[in-house]
ZAMARGU-4260 file (C-alpha; in steps of 0.2 Angstrom, whole numbers, plus 5000, padded with zeros to 4 digits):
<rodrens>
0) 3992/6124/5097 | 4005/6123/5112 | 4021/6116/5112 | 4026/6112/5130 | 4041/6109/5141
5) 4054/6097/5137 | 4060/6082/5148 | 4076/6074/5153 | 4076/6056/5146 | 4073/6042/5158
10) 4088/6031/5160 | 4079/6015/5158 | 4064/6007/5149 | 4047/6009/5157 | 4041/5991/5158
15) 4049/5984/5143 | 4041/5977/5128 | 4023/5970/5129 | 4023/5951/5130 | 4005/5949/5127
20) 4001/5941/5109 | 3985/5940/5099 | 3982/5927/5085 | 3975/5934/5069 | 3959/5923/5065
25) 3963/5911/5052 | 3982/5913/5054 | 3997/5909/5065 | 4004/5926/5065 | 4007/5932/5083
30) 4004/5951/5085 | 4009/5961/5100 | 4005/5979/5106 | 4020/5984/5097 | 4023/5981/5079
35) 4031/5965/5074 | 4047/5964/5063 | 4036/5962/5048 | 4025/5976/5052 | 4039/5987/5054
40) 4044/5982/5036 | 4027/5987/5030 | 4025/6003/5040 | 4023/6014/5024 | 4007/6004/5022
45) 3998/6014/5036 | 3986/6026/5030 | 3990/6022/5012 | 3972/6018/5007 | 3964/6029/5019
50) 3950/6040/5011 | 3947/6057/5020 | 3930/6064/5020 | 3924/6082/5023 | 3924/6085/5042
55) 3906/6086/5051 | 3897/6102/5052 | 3902/6113/5066 | 3902/6118/5080 | 3909/6101/5085
60) 3911/6093/5103 | 3922/6078/5105 | 3913/6066/5117 | 3924/6063/5132 | 3928/6046/5139
65) 3920/6050/5156 | 3904/6055/5148 | 3889/6044/5146 | 3892/6028/5137 | 3880/6016/5130
70) 3892/6002/5127 | 3909/5995/5127 | 3919/5987/5113 | 3929/5971/5115 | 3936/5958/5104
75) 3937/5939/5103 | 3948/5930/5106 | 3950/5941/5122 | 3963/5952/5130 | 3954/5954/5146
80) 3946/5942/5159 | 3928/5937/5157 | 3924/5943/5175 | 3928/5961/5168 | 3915/5958/5153
85) 3903/5952/5167 | 3905/5968/5177 | 3903/5979/5160 | 3887/5971/5155 | 3880/5974/5172
90) 3877/5993/5166 | 3881/5995/5147 | 3879/5985/5131 | 3895/5975/5127 | 3898/5973/5109
95) 3910/5959/5105 | 3919/5959/5088 | 3919/5940/5081 | 3925/5934/5065 | 3910/5923/5061
100) 3895/5915/5066 | 3904/5900/5074 | 3914/5912/5085 | 3898/5921/5091 | 3891/5904/5096
105) 3906/5900/5106 | 3907/5917/5114 | 3889/5916/5120 | 3892/5900/5128 | 3907/5907/5137
110) 3896/5921/5143 | 3882/5911/5149 | 3893/5899/5158 | 3902/5913/5167 | 3886/5924/5172
115) 3887/5937/5160 | 3870/5945/5157 | 3868/5941/5138 | 3853/5954/5137 | 3867/5967/5138
120) 3878/5958/5124 | 3878/5960/5105 | 3891/5955/5092 | 3899/5963/5078 | 3904/5950/5065
125) 3919/5957/5056 | 3937/5951/5053 | 3950/5959/5066 | 3968/5958/5069 | 3970/5960/5088
130) 3961/5964/5103 | 3968/5982/5106 | 3950/5990/5103 | 3955/6007/5112 | 3969/6010/5099
135) 3959/6006/5084 | 3942/6010/5089 | 3931/6024/5085 | 3931/6042/5092 | 3914/6052/5094
140) 3908/6069/5090 | 3892/6079/5091 | 3890/6091/5076 | 3881/6106/5073 | 3863/6097/5074
145) 3869/6090/5090 | 3869/6072/5082 | 3883/6059/5086 | 3894/6053/5073 | 3911/6043/5073
150) 3928/6051/5068 | 3940/6037/5062 | 3959/6039/5058 | 3972/6028/5051 | 3978/6016/5064
155) 3996/6018/5067 | 3998/5999/5064 | 3998/5991/5047 | 3982/5979/5053 | 3969/5984/5039
160) 3956/5973/5047 | 3957/5983/5064 | 3958/5998/5055 | 3941/5996/5047 | 3932/5992/5063
165) 3926/6010/5066 | 3917/6010/5049 | 3908/5994/5054 | 3903/6001/5071 | 3896/6017/5063
170) 3885/6005/5052 | 3880/5995/5067 | 3874/6011/5076 | 3867/6019/5061 | 3877/6035/5063
175) 3888/6045/5051 | 3906/6041/5048 | 3920/6053/5045 | 3937/6051/5040 | 3952/6061/5047
180) 3968/6058/5039 | 3978/6059/5054 | 3989/6044/5060 | 3984/6041/5077 | 3980/6028/5092
185) 3967/6029/5104 | 3978/6025/5119 | 3987/6041/5115 | 3973/6052/5116 | 3962/6059/5129
190) 3949/6073/5128 | 3938/6083/5141 | 3922/6085/5130 | 3924/6104/5131 | 3937/6109/5118
195) 3953/6102/5126 | 3962/6085/5122 | 3980/6079/5124 | 3992/6067/5116 | 4012/6064/5117
200) 4024/6069/5104 | 4019/6052/5096 | 4007/6061/5085 | 4020/6072/5077 | 4031/6058/5075
205) 4019/6048/5065 | 4014/6062/5054 | 4030/6069/5047 | 4021/6076/5032 | 4010/6088/5042
210) 4016/6103/5052 | 4011/6104/5071 | 3999/6118/5066 | 3991/6107/5053 | 3990/6093/5066
215) 3981/6104/5077 | 3970/6110/5063 | 3964/6092/5060 | 3958/6090/5077 | 3950/6107/5076
220) 3941/6103/5060 | 3935/6086/5064 | 3933/6086/5083 | 3931/6103/5088 | 3946/6103/5099
225) 3952/6120/5101 | 3966/6118/5113 | 3977/6102/5108 | 3990/6099/5120 | 4005/6089/5113
230) 4016/6085/5127 | 4032/6074/5128 | 4030/6056/5137 | 4038/6056/5154 | 4039/6037/5152
235) 4054/6040/5138 | 4060/6026/5128 | 4045/6013/5130 | 4042/6011/5112 | 4024/6015/5116
240) 4023/6033/5120 | 4004/6032/5124 | 3997/6045/5137 | 3986/6032/5145 | 4002/6024/5152
245) 4004/6039/5164 | 3989/6051/5163 | 3970/6051/5163 | 3956/6065/5162 | 3943/6061/5176
250) 3933/6076/5174 | 3934/6093/5164 | 3946/6099/5180 | 3953/6084/5185 | 3969/6074/5178
255) 3976/6058/5185 | 3994/6056/5184 | 4005/6041/5190 | 4019/6044/5204 | 4035/6035/5207
260) 4048/6035/5220 | 4063/6047/5219 | 4075/6032/5214 | 4065/6029/5199 | 4073/6035/5183
265) 4057/6044/5177 | 4053/6053/5193 | 4059/6071/5188 | 4050/6069/5171 | 4033/6063/5179
270) 4035/6077/5194 | 4037/6089/5180 | 4022/6083/5171 | 4012/6084/5186 | 4017/6102/5190
275) 4014/6107/5172 | 3996/6101/5172 | 3993/6109/5190 | 3998/6126/5181 | 3986/6124/5166
280) 3969/6131/5165 | 3954/6119/5164 | 3938/6123/5155 | 3931/6128/5171 | 3944/6143/5172
285) 3953/6136/5186 | 3970/6126/5187 | 3967/6108/5184 | 3966/6097/5200 | 3980/6084/5198
290) 3978/6067/5207 | 3992/6055/5209 | 3991/6036/5209 | 4007/6026/5216 | 4016/6015/5203
295) 4031/6011/5212 | 4035/5995/5201 | 4027/6003/5185 | 4010/5997/5188 | 3998/6002/5174
300) 3984/6009/5186 | 3982/6024/5175 | 3977/6012/5161 | 3958/6011/5167 | 3942/6013/5159
305) 3927/6024/5165 | 3910/6018/5161 | 3898/6030/5168 | 3898/6028/5187 | 3910/6014/5187
310) 3929/6015/5186 | 3937/5998/5181 | 3956/5997/5185 | 3969/5984/5182 | 3975/5974/5198
315) 3992/5967/5199 | 3990/5956/5213 | 4001/5969/5222 | 4001/5977/5239 | 3998/5993/5229
320) 3981/5988/5222 | 3971/5994/5237 | 3981/6011/5236 | 3977/6013/5219 | 3959/6008/5223
325) 3959/6022/5236 | 3967/6035/5224 | 3953/6033/5212 | 3939/6035/5225 | 3947/6050/5233
330) 3948/6058/5215 | 3930/6053/5210 | 3918/6052/5224 | 3902/6043/5221 | 3910/6031/5208
335) 3911/6013/5211 | 3929/6008/5208 | 3932/5989/5204 | 3949/5981/5201 | 3952/5966/5190
340) 3967/5955/5189 | 3972/5949/5171 | 3970/5932/5165 | 3986/5922/5164 | 3988/5921/5146
345) 3986/5940/5143 | 3994/5949/5158 | 3992/5968/5161 | 4009/5976/5158 | 4015/5993/5161
350) 4012/5998/5143 | 3997/5988/5139 | 3983/5985/5151 | 3964/5987/5153 | 3961/6003/5145
355) 3971/5997/5129 | 3958/5983/5127 | 3941/5991/5130 | 3933/6005/5121 | 3919/6014/5127
360) 3905/6017/5115 | 3896/6034/5117 | 3877/6036/5120 | 3872/6041/5103 | 3856/6049/5110
365) 3864/6056/5125 | 3857/6071/5135 | 3872/6084/5138 | 3873/6097/5151 | 3886/6110/5148
370) 3890/6120/5163 | 3905/6132/5169 | 3904/6131/5188 | 3903/6149/5196 | 3919/6155/5205
375) 3923/6147/5222 | 3922/6163/5230 | 3904/6172/5228 | 3898/6188/5236 | 3886/6186/5250
380) 3875/6201/5246 | 3869/6195/5228 | 3860/6180/5221 | 3870/6167/5212 | 3866/6165/5194
385) 3868/6147/5187 | 3868/6145/5168 | 3869/6129/5158 | 3868/6123/5140 | 3857/6107/5140
390) 3857/6097/5123 | 3847/6083/5119 | 3855/6073/5106 | 3840/6062/5103 | 3831/6077/5097
395) 3818/6074/5112 | 3811/6089/5121 | 3816/6092/5138 | 3804/6091/5152 | 3802/6110/5156
400) 3798/6106/5175 | 3813/6094/5177 | 3827/6106/5173 | 3833/6109/5189 | 3847/6116/5201
405) 3849/6107/5217 | 3859/6115/5231 | 3863/6114/5249 | 3870/6126/5262 | 3883/6120/5274
410) 3877/6104/5281 | 3858/6106/5276 | 3848/6095/5264 | 3848/6098/5245 | 3834/6109/5239
415) 3828/6111/5221 | 3825/6128/5211 | 3819/6127/5193 | 3828/6133/5178 | 3820/6143/5165
420) 3825/6143/5147 | 3833/6159/5141 | 3835/6155/5124 | 3839/6140/5113 | 3848/6128/5124
425) 3852/6140/5137 | 3845/6138/5154 | 3846/6149/5170 | 3843/6146/5188 | 3845/6157/5203
430) 3852/6151/5220 | 3847/6164/5234 | 3861/6173/5241 | 3868/6166/5258 | 3876/6174/5273
435) 3895/6176/5273 | 3904/6161/5278 | 3892/6149/5270 | 3897/6134/5259 | 3885/6131/5245
440) 3886/6115/5235 | 3876/6111/5220 | 3873/6102/5204 | 3861/6103/5189 | 3848/6090/5184
445) 3839/6088/5166 | 3828/6075/5160 | 3821/6073/5142 | 3806/6063/5134 | 3819/6049/5128
450) 3819/6044/5146 | 3837/6050/5149 | 3842/6059/5166 | 3858/6068/5167 | 3868/6078/5179
455) 3882/6091/5180 | 3894/6086/5187 | 3891/6068/5179 | 3891/6060/5198 | 3879/6073/5204
460) 3876/6075/5222 | 3891/6065/5227 | 3903/6076/5220 | 3895/6093/5218 | 3901/6110/5213
465) 3906/6120/5228 | 3908/6139/5232 | 3909/6149/5247 | 3899/6165/5251 | 3911/6179/5256
470) 3908/6198/5258 | 3920/6210/5252 | 3913/6226/5260 | 3901/6232/5274 | 3884/6224/5271
475) 3867/6229/5278 | 3858/6217/5289 | 3844/6216/5286 | 3846/6222/5268 | 3828/6228/5266
480) 3817/6238/5278 | 3799/6236/5276 | 3787/6251/5281 | 3770/6245/5283 | 3761/6254/5296
485) 3761/6271/5304 | 3771/6265/5318 | 3785/6260/5306 | 3784/6277/5300 | 3784/6287/5315
490) 3796/6276/5325 | 3808/6270/5311 | 3816/6254/5306 | 3833/6248/5310 | 3847/6240/5300
495) 3865/6236/5305 | 3881/6239/5294 | 3891/6224/5297 | 3909/6222/5293 | 3912/6205/5287
500) 3929/6207/5280 | 3945/6202/5290 | 3951/6221/5293 | 3944/6238/5298 | 3934/6248/5285
505) 3932/6266/5284 | 3914/6272/5281 | 3916/6290/5272 | 3898/6293/5268 | 3880/6289/5273
510) 3866/6296/5264 | 3855/6305/5276 | 3839/6310/5266 | 3828/6302/5253 | 3827/6311/5236
515) 3814/6299/5229 | 3805/6295/5245 | 3803/6307/5261 | 3813/6296/5272 | 3828/6302/5284
520) 3841/6294/5295 | 3835/6298/5312 | 3850/6291/5322 | 3866/6281/5318 | 3882/6276/5325
525) 3890/6280/5309 | 3893/6299/5314 | 3904/6308/5311 | 3911/6301/5295 | 3923/6295/5291
530) 3919/6281/5303 | 3930/6267/5306 | 3921/6249/5308 | 3932/6236/5314 | 3932/6218/5309
535) 3916/6210/5314 | 3909/6225/5321 | 3892/6232/5317 | 3884/6250/5317 | 3865/6254/5318
540) 3856/6265/5306 | 3837/6270/5311 | 3827/6276/5296 | 3810/6285/5298 | 3797/6292/5285
545) 3792/6311/5286 | 3773/6310/5281 | 3760/6298/5286 | 3743/6302/5276 | 3727/6293/5271
550) 3725/6278/5259 | 3734/6279/5241 | 3732/6264/5230 | 3746/6255/5221 | 3761/6244/5224
555) 3776/6246/5236 | 3788/6261/5233 | 3806/6258/5233 | 3821/6269/5238 | 3838/6265/5244
560) 3850/6272/5257 | 3867/6272/5250 | 3884/6272/5259 | 3902/6272/5254 | 3917/6264/5261
565) 3935/6262/5256 | 3931/6246/5248 | 3917/6253/5237 | 3898/6257/5239 | 3884/6249/5247
570) 3865/6251/5250 | 3850/6244/5259 | 3833/6245/5252 | 3817/6254/5258 | 3800/6246/5254
575) 3787/6257/5258 | 3768/6254/5259 | 3760/6269/5247 | 3746/6270/5260 | 3758/6279/5271
580) 3763/6293/5259 | 3755/6305/5248 | 3760/6315/5233 | 3773/6301/5228 | 3769/6291/5213
585) 3775/6273/5211 | 3782/6278/5193 | 3796/6288/5201 | 3806/6273/5205 | 3823/6269/5197
590) 3823/6269/5178 | 3840/6261/5176 | 3847/6245/5183 | 3863/6235/5180 | 3871/6218/5186
595) 3887/6210/5181 | 3891/6190/5179 | 3902/6182/5183 | 3906/6191/5199 | 3920/6188/5205
600) 3928/6185/5188 | 3944/6180/5182 | 3947/6188/5165 | 3931/6195/5159 | 3913/6199/5165
605) 3897/6204/5156 | 3889/6220/5162 | 3870/6219/5159 | 3860/6234/5159 | 3841/6239/5158
610) 3835/6257/5152 | 3816/6260/5155 | 3818/6274/5142 | 3829/6278/5128 | 3844/6291/5131
615) 3862/6295/5132 | 3871/6282/5143 | 3889/6281/5150 | 3896/6266/5158 | 3912/6269/5167
620) 3924/6257/5177 | 3933/6265/5192 | 3946/6258/5204 | 3943/6263/5222 | 3954/6279/5221
625) 3940/6285/5209 | 3952/6284/5194 | 3942/6280/5177 | 3949/6263/5172 | 3938/6260/5156
630) 3923/6266/5148 | 3915/6252/5138 | 3899/6262/5135 | 3896/6280/5129 | 3882/6286/5118
635) 3864/6286/5114 | 3855/6269/5118 | 3836/6263/5116 | 3825/6258/5129 | 3827/6239/5134
640) 3840/6226/5138 | 3859/6229/5135 | 3875/6221/5138 | 3893/6224/5137 | 3909/6214/5141
645) 3923/6222/5150 | 3939/6211/5148 | 3949/6217/5163 | 3960/6230/5154 | 3962/6248/5156
650) 3959/6261/5142 | 3977/6258/5135 | 3974/6238/5134 | 3984/6234/5149 | 3978/6221/5161
655) 3970/6229/5177 | 3977/6223/5193 | 3967/6211/5203 | 3955/6219/5215 | 3937/6228/5218
660) 3931/6239/5205 | 3916/6250/5203 | 3905/6252/5188 | 3895/6267/5186 | 3880/6268/5175
665) 3874/6286/5171 | 3859/6291/5162 | 3851/6309/5159 | 3842/6307/5175 | 3851/6294/5187
670) 3866/6287/5192 | 3870/6269/5198 | 3885/6262/5206 | 3890/6243/5209 | 3906/6234/5213
675) 3913/6219/5205 | 3930/6209/5210 | 3943/6204/5198 | 3953/6189/5202 | 3970/6185/5193
</rodrens>
């Protein structure tokens, strides 16, 4: 649980009190977004009769607003224009809360006369008090069985009919309902679907009987939220204090925050908010990307709704409307952004707009693709491992041949590689290594037998994940020399050690003779050592074989030529046709192997190593000065696959500095050295 920075109070009110009103069916009582004087007198009634249930079985995932939605919840009499309902019904099922069959008939007539696709409309017949469905509507979670349920909470208004709506939605959808006894409101809550959520300090104010840690424990137990950010509201003294009046998660690593001019009394607080979020770590391991939308007259542009590939924003008939639309388009490439002026009777207000009056309904059979993007900088001399958890909440099997990674290099076209099932819901695909300086863009695609198709990121190829391929050392080009004919053996094959870095590199060692196979370096520029290779330069190395003999059956024999620079170690591979050699058996190839992922890494990396036979193993982490930093493995290990996590600390538990490190795997017969890059 985090308690974050404090703000200087804004000098003036942000937009004032809401003038929008709603008539309770069967009553003359007028309601506003705020509590009426009568409701303030009845404030103690909030949550009084709420019954808390045991939480769902974990692990849990709180479904994000920008995830897959099957519908939208609105209420009649409307607080939104019918043109907005027509747009929503073009893509999802619109559920309209009506009080009775007479209202249902009336609303159906309104929809037909306004061109709404009624095949995408259904009705929830239930009493309600107001049209702020976002504030009292259901929150969705996925449980340990990957089934979607609804988490309900005491609505922070004494409006008992509204407070019952989530139960009725659960009954309508045929899913489980859970009661979380935490007074709250949907307009003051946002989540990224990956264990992070945020509200303003309103949630603390309205739950005085709970400590801050107890509040955090509620959202963890019922929603699986491990990091609940409770922050001050930069729009101080609005009487609403809802997070959707100034901010919005657009993706797991994107947040939109409103922006005002320097003369606005909330300027400093909003800039502090933007700076704060830009310093926070997103689920992707990177800082949040903060996008701004101009609201010079306190326009409620952040009070928008994301419905799958559409973004619906409130238009104010202002010259700033087009700017707001452009801000969303820049932040969310590939989405369709549509603006809607309000109806005259229920205008958009700075504290009460489109988002407050529409609640997205999650797809209860959604296909979810969970993926942490690879780091933005990747080594050019290794393949790129893409891992993803793919979960079908409909319990439908995935099409094995339809779990794919699509990638493209620079300005090329997207091409697909299949992902294979590693275990459970984990899938893995390999993007081939690319030349230094390449920009690689990729996205993940999956399909299941329910007919659902999903991508990560959500919008797919319009806004793919991106990384650059760089080389942090001298690299052999080509990195594999193939010896197939007697000519190859006699006259040798050539590779070039190329310096892809931005500064000179000293080559201190070049292996000259083979130990497993009878090769030798016939000639090279790398002599004598140490040899300085300037940035962008290359040095050639010619390798020959000693022996040429008659036919010997078997597969290719493998060896490598190793070299060392001041940045680390490197090698290039020799692939030798066994017909060329005598007395060398294919089973004399390397009996240990190792690789780490991710690489580069920010705080921790997993080192996977393989042993062909049991024995005593040591795995040491060294800096470039040859100093032992850590030794995570030492002892007897059986044959097979193993892994260990290095958390980026030294033997005393202190964090190691950012930079290149070597890990050395030593068995009773062999030693293997590889490099990795720690980023801080």
